[in-house]
C-alpha angles and dihedrals in degrees: 000000000000119000121177144141121243122183090337097310120117108229124192133179124196133175116263129219092247113081114258092012136110137193119239124211130187117189091349092305119116110235098176131021098193117023108173109228144051124313089251090054091049093051091046088049092055092048090053089053092050092047091053091047092051091047102041106013126228116340096183139018096265088058089068096061111120098241092070092059132074109266092231091055104030113122098152121105125213 
């Protein structure tokens, strides 16, 4: 399990039931049930997504869900 805070978001990675897969959580909300890769690859993937959101803003409806945004700045409602 990996747990860390990145740019105000709580990230957590847990092993999945499927072999060689992990579950990804952002802000306590599961965002992927079976990411194929290591725990380190999964946390790096979430960081890339967050960096993209911070740089370009939301590109689809699911990007606007509150768990993607830092709690102090979140004004969006799911």
